[in-house]
C-alpha positions in Angstrom: 11.7 -3.3 2.8 9.1 -4.3 0.2 8.4 -1.3 -1.8 4.5 -2.6 -2.3 2.3 0.5 -2.0 2.4 2.2 -5.3 4.4 3.9 -8.3 5.3 7.4 -7.6 6.4 9.9 -9.9 8.7 13.0 -9.1 8.8 16.6 -10.7 10.8 19.4 -10.9 10.0 23.0 -11.3 11.6 24.7 -14.1 11.5 27.3 -16.5 9.6 26.8 -19.7 10.3 29.8 -21.4 12.2 30.9 -24.2 15.2 32.9 -24.0 14.1 36.9 -23.8 10.7 35.8 -22.7 8.6 35.9 -19.2 9.4 33.4 -17.2 6.9 30.5 -17.6 7.2 27.7 -14.9 6.3 24.4 -15.7 7.5 20.8 -14.5 10.3 18.2 -15.7 9.9 14.2 -15.0 13.2 13.7 -12.3 12.3 9.9 -12.3 9.6 7.4 -11.6 9.8 4.3 -8.8 8.1 2.0 -6.6 7.5 3.0 -3.0 7.0 1.8 0.2 4.8 4.1 2.7 7.3 4.7 5.8 5.6 5.3 9.5 6.5 8.8 10.2 5.3 11.8 13.2 3.6 14.7 11.7 5.5 17.3 14.4 8.1 16.8 16.7 7.3 15.7 20.2 9.5 18.1 21.7 10.3 21.2 19.2 13.5 23.4 19.4 12.9 26.9 20.6 13.6 29.1 17.5 13.8 26.5 14.7 11.3 26.5 12.4 10.3 22.7 12.4 9.1 20.9 8.7 5.6 19.3 8.5 5.3 15.8 7.2 1.9 14.5 6.0 3.9 11.5 4.5 7.0 9.9 4.1 8.1 7.3 1.7 11.3 5.2 0.5 12.0 4.3 -3.1 15.0 2.9 -5.0 17.7 5.4 -4.6 17.6 8.2 -6.9 20.3 10.4 -6.4 19.0 13.3 -8.7 15.6 14.2 -6.2 16.5 17.2 -4.3 14.5 19.5 -1.6 11.6 21.2 -3.3 10.9 18.8 -6.0 7.3 17.2 -5.5 5.6 14.0 -5.8 2.4 12.4 -7.3 1.7 8.8 -5.5 0.7 6.9 -8.7 2.3 6.4 -12.3 2.3 9.7 -14.4 4.0 10.1 -18.0 3.9 14.2 -17.4 2.9 16.8 -15.4 -0.3 17.1 -17.6 -2.0 13.6 -16.8 -2.3 14.8 -13.2 -6.2 14.5 -11.9 -7.9 17.9 -10.6 -8.1 17.3 -6.5 -4.9 14.8 -6.6 -2.4 15.7 -4.0 0.7 16.7 -4.5 3.2 16.5 -2.1 6.6 18.5 -1.9 9.6 17.1 -0.6 10.8 18.5 2.6 13.7 16.3 3.0 15.3 13.5 0.9 18.0 11.2 2.7 20.3 8.5 0.4 21.3 5.7 1.8 20.9 1.7 2.1 18.0 -0.4 3.4 18.2 -1.6 7.1 17.0 -4.8 5.8 20.1 -5.5 3.4 22.5 -3.5 0.7 20.0 -2.1 -1.7 20.4 1.7 -2.2 17.2 3.5 -1.3 15.9 7.3 -0.8 13.8 8.2 2.0 11.5 11.2 1.0 9.6 13.4 3.9 6.5 14.6 1.7 4.4 17.8 3.0 0.8 18.3 1.3 1.2 21.4 -1.0 -0.5 23.1 -4.1 2.2 23.8 -6.8 
């Protein structure tokens, strides 16, 4: 797959307080990558009874980064740091990260299922 939709930036929520201070949340850069948009379904056709289904607002494929985890956040443009984002810009929470190989070749990739969120 050609990763030509743009560049995304991944952040992780961390505690930036010094020892002994009240916790102060902040966001640390995990990585940046070119991404391609994948087809997706917003909700399953046949939900399983008694199971909480994950909502999906977007799915993207990036070059593999095994450091990315569920609950990290993604902004679909290149940023140097968290403070560089603009007001009203969509922020996506990673609901699922799948690490494997591209169907079209041996390139290691990571597929991310994303949900729009407010940090």
